[in-house]
N, C-alpha and C positions, 0 to 999 in steps of 0.2 A: 554475513557469515564470518566465521573466523577462518582458520587455516583450511585451505582446500588441498586435498590429496591429489597431486598431479603425478601420474605414472611416468616411466621413462619414455613412453611413446608420446607424451605431451597431452594425454587425455586424462580426464578425471576417472577414477576407478568407480565401478558400479557401487561398491560399498560406500564410498565417499558421497556419491549422489543420493543413495538411499538415506544415509544419516543426515545429510543436508535437508532433504525433504521432510524427514521426521522432526528435525529441529525447527523448520519453518512452521510445521503443524503445531508444535508446542508453543512457539512464540505467538502464533495467531490465537491459540486458546488462552494464553496468559493475557494478551492484549484485550481479548473479548471479555474476559473475567474482570479485568481492571475497568473497562468501560461500564460493565454492569454494576460494579461497586460504586463508581462515580454516579451513575444514574440513581441508584438506591439512596446514596447519601444526599444527592440533590433533591430527591423526592421527599426524604425525611426532613430536610431543611426548608422545604417549600420553594426551592429555586428552580425546579424542573418545569419546563414549558410543556403544558398539557395540550395546547392548541395545535401543535404540529406533530406529525408522525415522523420521527427521526429515522435515520438509516438503521437498518437492522444489525444485530450483532454478527449475523452470518455474512452480510455484505461487507461489514468492516473487516471481519476476519479474512474474507476472500481478497479484499484490497491489499491487506498487509502481508498475506501469506502467498499470494499468487501473482497479482498484478504488479505490485511494487518490486518484488524480487526479480521478475522477468526483466524489467528495465534496469535494475541494479546490476544484473549479470551482463547485459548488453553494454551499458554505459561504462562499466568498470573493467571491461575486458582488457584494455590497454592502459589502465591507470593504477598506480600504486601510491597511496592506499586506495582501496576501492571506495566508491561512494557509499555512504550510510543509507539505510532505509529512509531516514528522515530527509536527507538531502534529495533523494530520488522522489519522494512524495512531494517535497516542496517544488521541485522543477515541474513535475507533472501537473500540479495545481496551477502554477504560473502559466504553463503552456496551454492547458485545457480550459481553465475557467478564469484565468487572469488575475489582475491586481486591482486595487482601488486606491484612491488618493489617501496618502498618509497624513500624519499630524503636522508635518513640516512642509512648507511650500516646495513642491517638486518631488516630494518623497512618495513612494508607492508601498503599499502593504498587501501582502498576499491574502487572497480571500480564504476564509476558513471553511473546512469541510465538516467539522463537528456540529455545525448548525444547519447543515443541509437536510432537506426532507429525504425520505426514502427514494422518491422519484428523482430528485436532483442528484443524489448519490449514484443511482443506477445509470443516469446519463453520463456521469463522470467515468464510471467503470466502462461503459460502452465506448466513450470517446478514447479512453486509454487503449482498449482492445483494437479500435480502428487505427490508432496511431501505430501500434505494434505491427499491424498488417501493412499499412501504407508505407512505413519507413523501413521495416525489416522483413516483410513478407512472412511474418511469424503469427501463428494463431495461439493466443493465450487460452488455455483450457477453461472450460466452464466449471463452475463450482461442483465439487464432488467427482469430477472427471480425473481419472488417473490417481485416485487415492491409493495409499499403500495398504 
């Protein structure tokens, strides 16, 4: 997120929280649309893998609009500048599904999520929600829960 409106009492204003939530919704919709366009172009070009059922657009949107922002807020609380969504995503992937050997001896490469099946991606989301509970005693809302 960009600027956060912190009031004189040190808390974010309700209006700021509402607009931040709306911005996250729009970002998720844009990301989902971009993913759909990539899928359509890949299908047109014959490069789409038809033998695997990939993660759904709604699961992808939930990951980027709810799960990643939760950890972004927590991990960026005492950091300037705050972590980006991509940085948070990368750390979650490293922690939850790991890395594999890279092209150079001793190097490591983060595993990719865009090639995951729907079930694998659901397990990633569940693992992130469990991490939120185990580390921060916080419950990440289910998809559609708390929509504006």
